[in-house]
PDB file of N, CA, C, O and CB in Angstrom:
ATOM      1  N   MET A   1      -3.093 -11.757  24.150  1.00  0.00           N
ATOM      2  CA  MET A   1      -2.914 -12.583  22.834  1.00  0.00           C
ATOM      3  C   MET A   1      -3.861 -13.803  23.014  1.00  0.00           C
ATOM      4  O   MET A   1      -4.061 -14.392  24.076  1.00  0.00           O
ATOM      5  CB  MET A   1      -1.278 -13.101  22.573  1.00  0.00           C
ATOM      6  N   SER A   2      -4.393 -14.078  21.843  1.00  0.00           N
ATOM      7  CA  SER A   2      -5.366 -15.392  21.905  1.00  0.00           C
ATOM      8  C   SER A   2      -4.476 -16.501  21.701  1.00  0.00           C
ATOM      9  O   SER A   2      -3.290 -16.412  21.386  1.00  0.00           O
ATOM     10  CB  SER A   2      -6.595 -15.456  20.739  1.00  0.00           C
ATOM     11  N   ASN A   3      -5.204 -17.667  21.927  1.00  0.00           N
ATOM     12  CA  ASN A   3      -4.576 -19.082  21.610  1.00  0.00           C
ATOM     13  C   ASN A   3      -4.126 -19.221  20.303  1.00  0.00           C
ATOM     14  O   ASN A   3      -3.084 -19.830  20.061  1.00  0.00           O
ATOM     15  CB  ASN A   3      -5.515 -20.206  21.817  1.00  0.00           C
ATOM     16  N   LYS A   4      -4.916 -18.638  19.304  1.00  0.00           N
ATOM     17  CA  LYS A   4      -4.708 -18.886  17.773  1.00  0.00           C
ATOM     18  C   LYS A   4      -3.458 -18.196  17.605  1.00  0.00           C
ATOM     19  O   LYS A   4      -2.592 -18.870  17.049  1.00  0.00           O
ATOM     20  CB  LYS A   4      -5.907 -18.306  16.730  1.00  0.00           C
ATOM     21  N   ASP A   5      -3.108 -16.924  17.970  1.00  0.00           N
ATOM     22  CA  ASP A   5      -1.821 -16.281  17.752  1.00  0.00           C
ATOM     23  C   ASP A   5      -0.623 -17.053  18.286  1.00  0.00           C
ATOM     24  O   ASP A   5       0.421 -17.104  17.636  1.00  0.00           O
ATOM     25  CB  ASP A   5      -1.840 -14.946  18.367  1.00  0.00           C
ATOM     26  N   ASN A   6      -0.773 -17.692  19.538  1.00  0.00           N
ATOM     27  CA  ASN A   6       0.283 -18.534  20.156  1.00  0.00           C
ATOM     28  C   ASN A   6       0.500 -19.752  19.257  1.00  0.00           C
ATOM     29  O   ASN A   6       1.619 -20.262  19.199  1.00  0.00           O
ATOM     30  CB  ASN A   6      -0.115 -18.984  21.635  1.00  0.00           C
ATOM     31  N   GLU A   7      -0.396 -20.174  18.644  1.00  0.00           N
ATOM     32  CA  GLU A   7      -0.280 -21.499  17.649  1.00  0.00           C
ATOM     33  C   GLU A   7       0.296 -20.946  16.499  1.00  0.00           C
ATOM     34  O   GLU A   7       1.111 -21.677  15.937  1.00  0.00           O
ATOM     35  CB  GLU A   7      -1.735 -22.293  17.224  1.00  0.00           C
ATOM     36  N   ILE A   8       0.071 -19.754  15.960  1.00  0.00           N
ATOM     37  CA  ILE A   8       0.718 -19.286  14.741  1.00  0.00           C
ATOM     38  C   ILE A   8       2.203 -18.944  14.948  1.00  0.00           C
ATOM     39  O   ILE A   8       3.065 -19.141  14.091  1.00  0.00           O
ATOM     40  CB  ILE A   8      -0.016 -18.073  14.213  1.00  0.00           C
ATOM     41  N   ARG A   9       2.412 -18.443  16.097  1.00  0.00           N
ATOM     42  CA  ARG A   9       3.901 -18.037  16.395  1.00  0.00           C
ATOM     43  C   ARG A   9       4.756 -19.465  16.606  1.00  0.00           C
ATOM     44  O   ARG A   9       5.872 -19.600  16.106  1.00  0.00           O
ATOM     45  CB  ARG A   9       3.985 -17.000  17.892  1.00  0.00           C
ATOM     46  N   ARG A  10       4.146 -20.460  17.357  1.00  0.00           N
ATOM     47  CA  ARG A  10       4.818 -21.611  17.415  1.00  0.00           C
ATOM     48  C   ARG A  10       5.022 -22.216  16.081  1.00  0.00           C
ATOM     49  O   ARG A  10       6.147 -22.673  15.882  1.00  0.00           O
ATOM     50  CB  ARG A  10       4.175 -22.466  18.269  1.00  0.00           C
ATOM     51  N   GLU A  11       4.124 -22.312  15.099  1.00  0.00           N
ATOM     52  CA  GLU A  11       4.212 -22.799  13.779  1.00  0.00           C
ATOM     53  C   GLU A  11       5.338 -22.043  13.022  1.00  0.00           C
ATOM     54  O   GLU A  11       6.084 -22.724  12.318  1.00  0.00           O
ATOM     55  CB  GLU A  11       2.858 -22.657  13.080  1.00  0.00           C
ATOM     56  N   GLU A  12       5.501 -20.930  13.083  1.00  0.00           N
ATOM     57  CA  GLU A  12       6.465 -20.013  12.561  1.00  0.00           C
ATOM     58  C   GLU A  12       7.934 -20.363  12.951  1.00  0.00           C
ATOM     59  O   GLU A  12       8.899 -20.451  12.192  1.00  0.00           O
ATOM     60  CB  GLU A  12       6.115 -18.638  13.035  1.00  0.00           C
ATOM     61  N   GLU A  13       7.887 -20.563  14.445  1.00  0.00           N
ATOM     62  CA  GLU A  13       9.147 -20.816  14.950  1.00  0.00           C
ATOM     63  C   GLU A  13       9.647 -22.409  14.506  1.00  0.00           C
ATOM     64  O   GLU A  13      10.829 -22.670  14.282  1.00  0.00           O
ATOM     65  CB  GLU A  13       9.058 -20.570  16.571  1.00  0.00           C
ATOM     66  N   ARG A  14       8.743 -23.235  14.436  1.00  0.00           N
ATOM     67  CA  ARG A  14       9.005 -24.673  14.029  1.00  0.00           C
ATOM     68  C   ARG A  14       9.401 -24.616  12.601  1.00  0.00           C
ATOM     69  O   ARG A  14      10.160 -25.500  12.205  1.00  0.00           O
ATOM     70  CB  ARG A  14       7.730 -25.646  14.230  1.00  0.00           C
ATOM     71  N   ALA A  15       9.002 -23.714  11.777  1.00  0.00           N
ATOM     72  CA  ALA A  15       9.321 -23.628  10.425  1.00  0.00           C
ATOM     73  C   ALA A  15      10.658 -22.912  10.175  1.00  0.00           C
ATOM     74  O   ALA A  15      11.389 -23.211   9.231  1.00  0.00           O
ATOM     75  CB  ALA A  15       8.228 -22.959   9.727  1.00  0.00           C
ATOM     76  N   SER A  16      10.909 -22.051  10.978  1.00  0.00           N
ATOM     77  CA  SER A  16      12.255 -21.389  10.991  1.00  0.00           C
ATOM     78  C   SER A  16      13.282 -22.345  11.376  1.00  0.00           C
ATOM     79  O   SER A  16      14.253 -22.477  10.630  1.00  0.00           O
ATOM     80  CB  SER A  16      12.309 -20.202  11.937  1.00  0.00           C
ATOM     81  N   GLU A  17      13.183 -23.106  12.565  1.00  0.00           N
ATOM     82  CA  GLU A  17      14.040 -23.995  13.093  1.00  0.00           C
ATOM     83  C   GLU A  17      14.369 -25.076  12.082  1.00  0.00           C
ATOM     84  O   GLU A  17      15.495 -25.559  11.964  1.00  0.00           O
ATOM     85  CB  GLU A  17      13.491 -24.523  14.309  1.00  0.00           C
ATOM     86  N   ALA A  18      13.227 -25.452  11.299  1.00  0.00           N
ATOM     87  CA  ALA A  18      13.455 -26.478  10.495  1.00  0.00           C
ATOM     88  C   ALA A  18      14.306 -26.158   9.139  1.00  0.00           C
ATOM     89  O   ALA A  18      15.088 -26.950   8.614  1.00  0.00           O
ATOM     90  CB  ALA A  18      12.164 -27.014  10.220  1.00  0.00           C
ATOM     91  N   ALA A  19      13.980 -24.752   8.643  1.00  0.00           N
ATOM     92  CA  ALA A  19      14.870 -24.223   7.622  1.00  0.00           C
ATOM     93  C   ALA A  19      16.231 -23.965   7.983  1.00  0.00           C
ATOM     94  O   ALA A  19      17.161 -24.212   7.215  1.00  0.00           O
ATOM     95  CB  ALA A  19      14.375 -23.066   7.133  1.00  0.00           C
ATOM     96  N   ARG A  20      16.397 -23.424   9.248  1.00  0.00           N
ATOM     97  CA  ARG A  20      17.859 -23.362   9.727  1.00  0.00           C
ATOM     98  C   ARG A  20      18.628 -24.769   9.777  1.00  0.00           C
ATOM     99  O   ARG A  20      19.821 -24.879   9.493  1.00  0.00           O
ATOM    100  CB  ARG A  20      17.879 -22.737  11.200  1.00  0.00           C
ATOM    101  N   ALA A  21      17.831 -25.793  10.159  1.00  0.00           N
ATOM    102  CA  ALA A  21      18.526 -27.159  10.251  1.00  0.00           C
ATOM    103  C   ALA A  21      18.795 -27.756   8.776  1.00  0.00           C
ATOM    104  O   ALA A  21      19.782 -28.404   8.426  1.00  0.00           O
ATOM    105  CB  ALA A  21      17.570 -28.223  11.128  1.00  0.00           C
ATOM    106  N   ASN A  22      17.794 -27.420   8.074  1.00  0.00           N
ATOM    107  CA  ASN A  22      18.038 -27.919   6.649  1.00  0.00           C
ATOM    108  C   ASN A  22      19.289 -27.177   5.985  1.00  0.00           C
ATOM    109  O   ASN A  22      20.120 -27.814   5.338  1.00  0.00           O
ATOM    110  CB  ASN A  22      16.690 -27.658   5.729  1.00  0.00           C
ATOM    111  N   GLN A  23      19.377 -25.824   6.177  1.00  0.00           N
ATOM    112  CA  GLN A  23      20.442 -25.081   5.621  1.00  0.00           C
ATOM    113  C   GLN A  23      21.745 -25.594   6.198  1.00  0.00           C
ATOM    114  O   GLN A  23      22.687 -25.796   5.431  1.00  0.00           O
ATOM    115  CB  GLN A  23      20.259 -23.601   5.876  1.00  0.00           C
ATOM    116  N   LYS A  24      21.865 -25.819   7.501  1.00  0.00           N
ATOM    117  CA  LYS A  24      23.068 -26.365   8.250  1.00  0.00           C
ATOM    118  C   LYS A  24      23.538 -27.673   7.516  1.00  0.00           C
ATOM    119  O   LYS A  24      24.710 -27.835   7.177  1.00  0.00           O
ATOM    120  CB  LYS A  24      22.693 -26.688   9.838  1.00  0.00           C
ATOM    121  N   ALA A  25      22.514 -28.622   7.289  1.00  0.00           N
ATOM    122  CA  ALA A  25      22.797 -29.787   6.765  1.00  0.00           C
ATOM    123  C   ALA A  25      23.320 -29.703   5.404  1.00  0.00           C
ATOM    124  O   ALA A  25      24.273 -30.412   5.084  1.00  0.00           O
ATOM    125  CB  ALA A  25      21.726 -30.560   6.834  1.00  0.00           C
ATOM    126  N   ARG A  26      22.759 -28.867   4.546  1.00  0.00           N
ATOM    127  CA  ARG A  26      23.258 -28.576   3.143  1.00  0.00           C
ATOM    128  C   ARG A  26      24.640 -28.045   3.089  1.00  0.00           C
ATOM    129  O   ARG A  26      25.393 -28.351   2.165  1.00  0.00           O
ATOM    130  CB  ARG A  26      22.370 -27.584   2.455  1.00  0.00           C
ATOM    131  N   TYR A  27      25.043 -27.143   4.192  1.00  0.00           N
ATOM    132  CA  TYR A  27      26.269 -26.491   4.281  1.00  0.00           C
ATOM    133  C   TYR A  27      27.348 -27.509   4.661  1.00  0.00           C
ATOM    134  O   TYR A  27      28.463 -27.462   4.142  1.00  0.00           O
ATOM    135  CB  TYR A  27      26.186 -25.354   5.263  1.00  0.00           C
ATOM    136  N   ASN A  28      27.014 -28.416   5.557  1.00  0.00           N
ATOM    137  CA  ASN A  28      27.920 -29.437   5.916  1.00  0.00           C
ATOM    138  C   ASN A  28      28.227 -30.311   4.785  1.00  0.00           C
ATOM    139  O   ASN A  28      29.392 -30.607   4.518  1.00  0.00           O
ATOM    140  CB  ASN A  28      27.412 -30.205   7.009  1.00  0.00           C
ATOM    141  N   GLU A  29      27.183 -30.754   4.080  1.00  0.00           N
ATOM    142  CA  GLU A  29      27.508 -31.527   2.963  1.00  0.00           C
ATOM    143  C   GLU A  29      28.326 -30.949   2.021  1.00  0.00           C
ATOM    144  O   GLU A  29      29.284 -31.614   1.626  1.00  0.00           O
ATOM    145  CB  GLU A  29      26.451 -31.924   2.359  1.00  0.00           C
ATOM    146  N   ASN A  30      28.123 -29.716   1.530  1.00  0.00           N
ATOM    147  CA  ASN A  30      29.013 -28.903   0.754  1.00  0.00           C
ATOM    148  C   ASN A  30      30.466 -28.791   1.158  1.00  0.00           C
ATOM    149  O   ASN A  30      31.402 -28.908   0.367  1.00  0.00           O
ATOM    150  CB  ASN A  30      28.491 -27.635   0.726  1.00  0.00           C
ATOM    151  N   ALA A  31      30.575 -28.559   2.434  1.00  0.00           N
ATOM    152  CA  ALA A  31      31.985 -28.376   2.962  1.00  0.00           C
ATOM    153  C   ALA A  31      32.544 -29.761   2.934  1.00  0.00           C
ATOM    154  O   ALA A  31      33.720 -29.873   2.588  1.00  0.00           O
ATOM    155  CB  ALA A  31      32.061 -27.719   4.475  1.00  0.00           C
ATOM    156  N   ARG A  32      31.840 -30.873   3.260  1.00  0.00           N
ATOM    157  CA  ARG A  32      32.539 -32.138   3.111  1.00  0.00           C
ATOM    158  C   ARG A  32      33.017 -32.374   1.724  1.00  0.00           C
ATOM    159  O   ARG A  32      34.143 -32.844   1.563  1.00  0.00           O
ATOM    160  CB  ARG A  32      31.676 -33.253   3.520  1.00  0.00           C
ATOM    161  N   LYS A  33      32.275 -32.094   0.731  1.00  0.00           N
ATOM    162  CA  LYS A  33      32.649 -32.246  -0.639  1.00  0.00           C
ATOM    163  C   LYS A  33      33.922 -31.299  -0.909  1.00  0.00           C
ATOM    164  O   LYS A  33      34.920 -31.810  -1.416  1.00  0.00           O
ATOM    165  CB  LYS A  33      31.392 -31.886  -1.591  1.00  0.00           C
ATOM    166  N   ASN A  34      33.911 -30.090  -0.619  1.00  0.00           N
ATOM    167  CA  ASN A  34      35.040 -29.271  -0.834  1.00  0.00           C
ATOM    168  C   ASN A  34      36.317 -29.831  -0.111  1.00  0.00           C
ATOM    169  O   ASN A  34      37.422 -29.892  -0.650  1.00  0.00           O
ATOM    170  CB  ASN A  34      34.716 -27.867  -0.370  1.00  0.00           C
ATOM    171  N   ASN A  35      36.043 -30.226   1.151  1.00  0.00           N
ATOM    172  CA  ASN A  35      37.409 -30.889   1.757  1.00  0.00           C
ATOM    173  C   ASN A  35      37.950 -32.091   1.031  1.00  0.00           C
ATOM    174  O   ASN A  35      39.154 -32.266   0.844  1.00  0.00           O
ATOM    175  CB  ASN A  35      37.188 -31.385   3.241  1.00  0.00           C
ATOM    176  N   LYS A  36      37.068 -32.855   0.658  1.00  0.00           N
ATOM    177  CA  LYS A  36      37.500 -34.110  -0.186  1.00  0.00           C
ATOM    178  C   LYS A  36      38.262 -33.686  -1.561  1.00  0.00           C
ATOM    179  O   LYS A  36      39.197 -34.335  -2.032  1.00  0.00           O
ATOM    180  CB  LYS A  36      36.118 -35.024  -0.585  1.00  0.00           C
ATOM    181  N   LEU A  37      37.754 -32.564  -2.104  1.00  0.00           N
ATOM    182  CA  LEU A  37      38.357 -31.984  -3.484  1.00  0.00           C
ATOM    183  C   LEU A  37      39.752 -31.490  -3.003  1.00  0.00           C
ATOM    184  O   LEU A  37      40.739 -31.840  -3.650  1.00  0.00           O
ATOM    185  CB  LEU A  37      37.385 -30.630  -4.229  1.00  0.00           C
ATOM    186  N   TRP A  38      39.871 -30.828  -2.087  1.00  0.00           N
ATOM    187  CA  TRP A  38      41.180 -30.084  -1.702  1.00  0.00           C
ATOM    188  C   TRP A  38      42.205 -31.346  -1.201  1.00  0.00           C
ATOM    189  O   TRP A  38      43.423 -31.324  -1.382  1.00  0.00           O
ATOM    190  CB  TRP A  38      40.868 -28.827  -0.345  1.00  0.00           C
ATOM    191  N   LEU A  39      41.545 -32.334  -0.608  1.00  0.00           N
ATOM    192  CA  LEU A  39      42.520 -33.347  -0.227  1.00  0.00           C
ATOM    193  C   LEU A  39      43.130 -34.214  -1.382  1.00  0.00           C
ATOM    194  O   LEU A  39      44.281 -34.649  -1.359  1.00  0.00           O
ATOM    195  CB  LEU A  39      41.870 -34.245   0.744  1.00  0.00           C
ATOM    196  N   TRP A  40      42.186 -34.424  -2.442  1.00  0.00           N
ATOM    197  CA  TRP A  40      42.650 -35.250  -3.623  1.00  0.00           C
ATOM    198  C   TRP A  40      43.603 -34.237  -4.496  1.00  0.00           C
ATOM    199  O   TRP A  40      44.563 -34.715  -5.100  1.00  0.00           O
ATOM    200  CB  TRP A  40      41.280 -35.848  -4.555  1.00  0.00           C
ATOM    201  N   LEU A  41      43.323 -32.831  -4.553  1.00  0.00           N
ATOM    202  CA  LEU A  41      44.229 -31.975  -5.176  1.00  0.00           C
ATOM    203  C   LEU A  41      45.398 -31.916  -4.587  1.00  0.00           C
ATOM    204  O   LEU A  41      46.357 -31.753  -5.342  1.00  0.00           O
ATOM    205  CB  LEU A  41      43.795 -30.783  -5.296  1.00  0.00           C
ATOM    206  N   GLY A  42      45.657 -32.022  -3.192  1.00  0.00           N
ATOM    207  CA  GLY A  42      46.845 -32.059  -2.467  1.00  0.00           C
ATOM    208  C   GLY A  42      47.624 -33.326  -2.833  1.00  0.00           C
ATOM    209  O   GLY A  42      48.829 -33.256  -3.077  1.00  0.00           O
ATOM    210  N   VAL A  43      46.907 -34.559  -2.878  1.00  0.00           N
ATOM    211  CA  VAL A  43      47.563 -35.857  -3.172  1.00  0.00           C
ATOM    212  C   VAL A  43      48.150 -35.808  -4.586  1.00  0.00           C
ATOM    213  O   VAL A  43      49.248 -36.320  -4.806  1.00  0.00           O
ATOM    214  CB  VAL A  43      46.540 -37.061  -3.036  1.00  0.00           C
ATOM    215  N   LEU A  44      47.479 -35.234  -5.500  1.00  0.00           N
ATOM    216  CA  LEU A  44      47.890 -35.196  -7.022  1.00  0.00           C
ATOM    217  C   LEU A  44      49.192 -34.272  -7.040  1.00  0.00           C
ATOM    218  O   LEU A  44      50.184 -34.595  -7.692  1.00  0.00           O
ATOM    219  CB  LEU A  44      46.600 -34.524  -8.070  1.00  0.00           C
ATOM    220  N   ILE A  45      49.125 -33.071  -6.264  1.00  0.00           N
ATOM    221  CA  ILE A  45      50.343 -32.326  -6.477  1.00  0.00           C
ATOM    222  C   ILE A  45      51.445 -32.933  -5.594  1.00  0.00           C
ATOM    223  O   ILE A  45      52.593 -32.600  -5.888  1.00  0.00           O
ATOM    224  CB  ILE A  45      50.130 -30.811  -6.167  1.00  0.00           C
ATOM    225  N   LEU A  46      51.293 -33.690  -4.656  1.00  0.00           N
ATOM    226  CA  LEU A  46      52.397 -34.484  -4.053  1.00  0.00           C
ATOM    227  C   LEU A  46      52.900 -35.541  -4.903  1.00  0.00           C
ATOM    228  O   LEU A  46      54.088 -35.849  -4.805  1.00  0.00           O
ATOM    229  CB  LEU A  46      51.987 -35.087  -2.805  1.00  0.00           C
ATOM    230  N   VAL A  47      52.108 -36.162  -5.764  1.00  0.00           N
ATOM    231  CA  VAL A  47      52.639 -37.308  -6.544  1.00  0.00           C
ATOM    232  C   VAL A  47      53.459 -36.632  -7.699  1.00  0.00           C
ATOM    233  O   VAL A  47      54.507 -37.157  -8.074  1.00  0.00           O
ATOM    234  CB  VAL A  47      51.418 -38.308  -7.119  1.00  0.00           C
ATOM    235  N   PHE A  48      52.971 -35.415  -8.296  1.00  0.00           N
ATOM    236  CA  PHE A  48      53.753 -34.813  -9.198  1.00  0.00           C
ATOM    237  C   PHE A  48      55.211 -34.265  -8.656  1.00  0.00           C
ATOM    238  O   PHE A  48      56.240 -34.250  -9.332  1.00  0.00           O
ATOM    239  CB  PHE A  48      52.931 -33.754  -9.742  1.00  0.00           C
ATOM    240  N   ILE A  49      55.105 -33.900  -7.543  1.00  0.00           N
ATOM    241  CA  ILE A  49      56.285 -33.428  -6.929  1.00  0.00           C
ATOM    242  C   ILE A  49      57.297 -34.611  -6.774  1.00  0.00           C
ATOM    243  O   ILE A  49      58.483 -34.508  -7.087  1.00  0.00           O
ATOM    244  CB  ILE A  49      55.943 -32.776  -5.571  1.00  0.00           C
ATOM    245  N   LEU A  50      56.692 -35.809  -6.237  1.00  0.00           N
ATOM    246  CA  LEU A  50      57.454 -36.946  -6.130  1.00  0.00           C
ATOM    247  C   LEU A  50      58.084 -37.420  -7.469  1.00  0.00           C
ATOM    248  O   LEU A  50      59.275 -37.731  -7.488  1.00  0.00           O
ATOM    249  CB  LEU A  50      56.629 -37.969  -5.554  1.00  0.00           C
ATOM    250  N   LEU A  51      57.337 -37.482  -8.562  1.00  0.00           N
ATOM    251  CA  LEU A  51      57.650 -37.921  -9.771  1.00  0.00           C
ATOM    252  C   LEU A  51      58.922 -36.863 -10.341  1.00  0.00           C
ATOM    253  O   LEU A  51      59.953 -37.267 -10.881  1.00  0.00           O
ATOM    254  CB  LEU A  51      56.250 -37.951 -10.667  1.00  0.00           C
ATOM    255  N   TYR A  52      58.641 -35.696 -10.130  1.00  0.00           N
ATOM    256  CA  TYR A  52      59.492 -34.682 -10.687  1.00  0.00           C
ATOM    257  C   TYR A  52      60.969 -34.852  -9.996  1.00  0.00           C
ATOM    258  O   TYR A  52      62.036 -34.742 -10.600  1.00  0.00           O
ATOM    259  CB  TYR A  52      58.825 -33.193 -10.421  1.00  0.00           C
ATOM    260  N   TRP A  53      60.822 -35.113  -8.748  1.00  0.00           N
ATOM    261  CA  TRP A  53      61.978 -35.378  -7.847  1.00  0.00           C
ATOM    262  C   TRP A  53      62.572 -36.627  -8.373  1.00  0.00           C
ATOM    263  O   TRP A  53      63.779 -36.580  -8.611  1.00  0.00           O
ATOM    264  CB  TRP A  53      61.575 -35.521  -6.302  1.00  0.00           C
ATOM    265  N   LEU A  54      61.967 -37.693  -8.590  1.00  0.00           N
ATOM    266  CA  LEU A  54      62.624 -38.966  -8.991  1.00  0.00           C
ATOM    267  C   LEU A  54      63.352 -38.910 -10.332  1.00  0.00           C
ATOM    268  O   LEU A  54      64.427 -39.468 -10.554  1.00  0.00           O
ATOM    269  CB  LEU A  54      61.595 -40.064  -9.055  1.00  0.00           C
ATOM    270  N   PHE A  55      62.601 -38.120 -11.272  1.00  0.00           N
ATOM    271  CA  PHE A  55      63.094 -37.779 -12.473  1.00  0.00           C
ATOM    272  C   PHE A  55      64.472 -36.906 -12.471  1.00  0.00           C
ATOM    273  O   PHE A  55      65.356 -36.975 -13.325  1.00  0.00           O
ATOM    274  CB  PHE A  55      62.018 -37.092 -13.133  1.00  0.00           C
ATOM    275  N   SER A  56      64.456 -36.206 -11.506  1.00  0.00           N
ATOM    276  CA  SER A  56      65.595 -35.045 -11.400  1.00  0.00           C
ATOM    277  C   SER A  56      66.666 -35.632 -10.877  1.00  0.00           C
ATOM    278  O   SER A  56      67.735 -35.079 -11.134  1.00  0.00           O
ATOM    279  CB  SER A  56      65.272 -33.787 -10.509  1.00  0.00           C
ATOM    280  N   ILE A  57      66.708 -36.879 -10.019  1.00  0.00           N
ATOM    281  CA  ILE A  57      67.710 -37.358  -9.535  1.00  0.00           C
ATOM    282  C   ILE A  57      68.164 -38.470 -10.539  1.00  0.00           C
ATOM    283  O   ILE A  57      69.334 -38.840 -10.436  1.00  0.00           O
ATOM    284  CB  ILE A  57      67.441 -37.743  -8.195  1.00  0.00           C
ATOM    285  N   GLY A  58      67.433 -39.005 -11.429  1.00  0.00           N
ATOM    286  CA  GLY A  58      67.833 -39.925 -12.403  1.00  0.00           C
ATOM    287  C   GLY A  58      67.461 -41.191 -12.253  1.00  0.00           C
ATOM    288  O   GLY A  58      67.805 -41.992 -13.122  1.00  0.00           O
ATOM    289  N   MET A  59      66.657 -41.655 -11.086  1.00  0.00           N
ATOM    290  CA  MET A  59      66.202 -43.009 -10.839  1.00  0.00           C
ATOM    291  C   MET A  59      65.503 -43.513 -12.110  1.00  0.00           C
ATOM    292  O   MET A  59      65.863 -44.535 -12.693  1.00  0.00           O
ATOM    293  CB  MET A  59      65.246 -43.069  -9.593  1.00  0.00           C
ATOM    294  N   PHE A  60      64.327 -42.618 -12.566  1.00  0.00           N
ATOM    295  CA  PHE A  60      63.473 -43.237 -13.497  1.00  0.00           C
ATOM    296  C   PHE A  60      64.039 -42.889 -14.976  1.00  0.00           C
ATOM    297  O   PHE A  60      63.520 -43.376 -15.980  1.00  0.00           O
ATOM    298  CB  PHE A  60      61.958 -42.733 -13.258  1.00  0.00           C
ATOM    299  N   GLU A  61      65.125 -42.023 -15.025  1.00  0.00           N
ATOM    300  CA  GLU A  61      65.625 -41.746 -16.312  1.00  0.00           C
ATOM    301  C   GLU A  61      66.327 -43.034 -16.824  1.00  0.00           C
ATOM    302  O   GLU A  61      66.168 -43.408 -17.986  1.00  0.00           O
ATOM    303  CB  GLU A  61      66.579 -40.515 -16.278  1.00  0.00           C
ATOM    304  N   ASP A  62      67.086 -43.688 -15.961  1.00  0.00           N
ATOM    305  CA  ASP A  62      67.658 -45.050 -16.295  1.00  0.00           C
ATOM    306  C   ASP A  62      66.659 -46.045 -16.635  1.00  0.00           C
ATOM    307  O   ASP A  62      66.832 -46.787 -17.602  1.00  0.00           O
ATOM    308  CB  ASP A  62      68.448 -45.592 -15.178  1.00  0.00           C
ATOM    309  N   LEU A  63      65.630 -46.112 -15.908  1.00  0.00           N
ATOM    310  CA  LEU A  63      64.641 -47.102 -16.151  1.00  0.00           C
ATOM    311  C   LEU A  63      63.725 -46.868 -17.518  1.00  0.00           C
ATOM    312  O   LEU A  63      63.358 -47.764 -18.278  1.00  0.00           O
ATOM    313  CB  LEU A  63      63.752 -47.132 -14.888  1.00  0.00           C
ATOM    314  N   ALA A  64      63.457 -45.511 -17.645  1.00  0.00           N
ATOM    315  CA  ALA A  64      62.931 -45.163 -19.081  1.00  0.00           C
ATOM    316  C   ALA A  64      63.793 -45.172 -20.232  1.00  0.00           C
ATOM    317  O   ALA A  64      63.342 -45.143 -21.377  1.00  0.00           O
ATOM    318  CB  ALA A  64      62.409 -43.886 -19.103  1.00  0.00           C
ATOM    319  N   GLY A  65      65.033 -45.213 -19.960  1.00  0.00           N
ATOM    320  CA  GLY A  65      65.961 -45.092 -21.054  1.00  0.00           C
ATOM    321  C   GLY A  65      66.088 -43.759 -21.783  1.00  0.00           C
ATOM    322  O   GLY A  65      66.407 -43.697 -22.970  1.00  0.00           O
ATOM    323  N   THR A  66      65.850 -42.790 -21.092  1.00  0.00           N
ATOM    324  CA  THR A  66      66.059 -41.482 -21.758  1.00  0.00           C
ATOM    325  C   THR A  66      67.277 -40.750 -21.548  1.00  0.00           C
ATOM    326  O   THR A  66      67.394 -39.575 -21.898  1.00  0.00           O
ATOM    327  CB  THR A  66      65.075 -40.636 -21.412  1.00  0.00           C
ATOM    328  N   ILE A  67      68.312 -41.498 -20.908  1.00  0.00           N
ATOM    329  CA  ILE A  67      69.690 -40.760 -20.785  1.00  0.00           C
ATOM    330  C   ILE A  67      70.516 -41.156 -22.125  1.00  0.00           C
ATOM    331  O   ILE A  67      70.626 -42.296 -22.576  1.00  0.00           O
ATOM    332  CB  ILE A  67      70.573 -41.262 -19.319  1.00  0.00           C
ATOM    333  N   ASN A  68      71.018 -40.088 -22.609  1.00  0.00           N
ATOM    334  CA  ASN A  68      71.718 -40.367 -23.923  1.00  0.00           C
ATOM    335  C   ASN A  68      73.333 -40.812 -23.418  1.00  0.00           C
ATOM    336  O   ASN A  68      73.911 -40.066 -22.628  1.00  0.00           O
ATOM    337  CB  ASN A  68      71.666 -38.840 -25.024  1.00  0.00           C
ATOM    338  N   GLY A  69      73.858 -41.779 -23.806  1.00  0.00           N
ATOM    339  CA  GLY A  69      75.329 -42.037 -23.607  1.00  0.00           C
ATOM    340  C   GLY A  69      75.493 -43.318 -22.713  1.00  0.00           C
ATOM    341  O   GLY A  69      76.617 -43.724 -22.416  1.00  0.00           O
TER     342      GLY A  69
END
């Protein structure tokens, strides 16, 4: 093999490693965004469950004045 072939192979390896690193960084960023979305969805669901529970036991019904009688 010639010296030029070795240089070309090294350049291809560097480009390949750079592409892999770039893809991994993009994947991590997207995973972070997905995790935040799932976290906020869970928080919203818990808030709705809490509100439903409070209305079902009547605490907020008295405050909101929705009870007849």
